[in-house]
Phi, psi and omega in degrees: 000325182297316180300321180298319180296321179295318181294322179294320179295320180295321180295320180296317180296321181294318179296318180297318179298317180296321179296316179298319180296318180296321179296318179298316179297318180296318179297320177297318179295320179296320178297323179288325182279339186302312179300322180295316180296317181298316178298321180294318181291329180275345184302319176302320178294320179297314179296323178296317178298319179294323179295317178299317179298316179298317179296323179295317178296321179300316180294321178297321181298335183262004176280157189302317182290340186258342183305314180301320179293321179297316179297316180298316180296320179295321178295320178295316177298318179297319179299309182293330175296318179290328176296316179299320180283350179092004182285330181240150171276145186296332179248026183291343182254011173295147183222163183259117182246023177289144182265145174207164177073208185288350182266006187300318181293316181293314181289337178298322177294316178298321180295324177297319178295315180302314182291327177296322179277003181070014177281116185102341176275333175239164179308138187303311185289334173294317178297313182298321180296315178297318180295317181299316179293319178296318180296317181292314181297320177298316182295318183287312185288334183263005182280132178255112182296336183270357182283149177273118186271092170268170180301316180294321180294319179298315180298318180298317181294320180297312181294324177299312181296322178299316182292315180297321179295325176298315179297315180298318180295320176301314182292323183285320184277344182303314179295339181291338184298328181300318182284322180294316182298319179298320180295318182296316183299321180291314188287322186302314182280333177287333186283336181299125183100346180281164179262136178230170180235132181294131180250338176274169181303323177204162174237128181228195177286349187245335183202165177145155178221156178213158179250130182235142180282141177232178180294328182268300182202161178301142183235139178269128183233153176276128185231157176220158172251154176273336173200146179086176181232136175250155186243165183302133180093348179291142172274128183234159177246132180284122184249343181195163178226131180260108183290330181289316182264354179059047179227155177255143173261136184230162175218164179303130183290139177300146183300320182292338179281319182278343183290000000 
C-alpha cells in the first residue's frame, strides 16, 4: 500500500507542477498581448482624436486671418503639381527686377530689400514656396480661437503673420545661398559663348530674358544687347557677363552656329 501512496503523491505533485507551469506561461502570454489589446481598444479613440484635430485645423484654415495663407499655399501646391506633370517649366515664373530709367532710385531701395530677404538670390518659386509654408504655419499656429475677430483685429493678424513669415523665410533660405552662389560662379563663366533663345517679347539695352541649356536643366537668365533689338524666339549668343548688374550681354547668333 505504501508504494501506491508514494506513487499517487508523486503524480499529484507532477500534475500540480504542470498546472503551475501552464498558468505561468498563460500569464506571460497575456502580459505580452495586453499592450496590443489595449492599443487596439484605444485605436478608435486615437483615430477620433486625430479626426477632431484635422477638422479643427480645417476650420482654422477657413477663418478670415488664415484664408490668405491657405490660398497662397494651395496655389504653390498646384504649381508644383503642374511642374511634376510637365505642364509648367520649373523656372517659368522667374522675372527681371532690374531697375532702369527714372525709377532707378526708387527701385534701388526695393532691390536692396529684395536682396536682404534673398528674393532674387535663389529661384523665385523656391522662395515663394518657403514663404507660403512659413506664412501658413504662422497663421495656423498663432491663431487664437477665443479671440473676437473684428475687422481691425483681422487686418492686424494678417500683417503680423506676413511679417513673421518674411523673417522665417529669410532665416530658412539664408543657408541655401552657399549652394546657389557656387552654382552661379561656375555657370556664369561657362555660359559665355553658348547659344540661348529669347523668351521675352524683345531684348534691348534695358530689359530682356533668354533661356539657355545647362547640364542639369534649362535656365532663364537676364540678358541685354549692346546695340539693336532682338525678338522672341531668336537664337542669340552670350558674349559677356556683367558681375555688378548680374546680366548677360547677347548678340544675334551666327548662322553657322545655329544651323
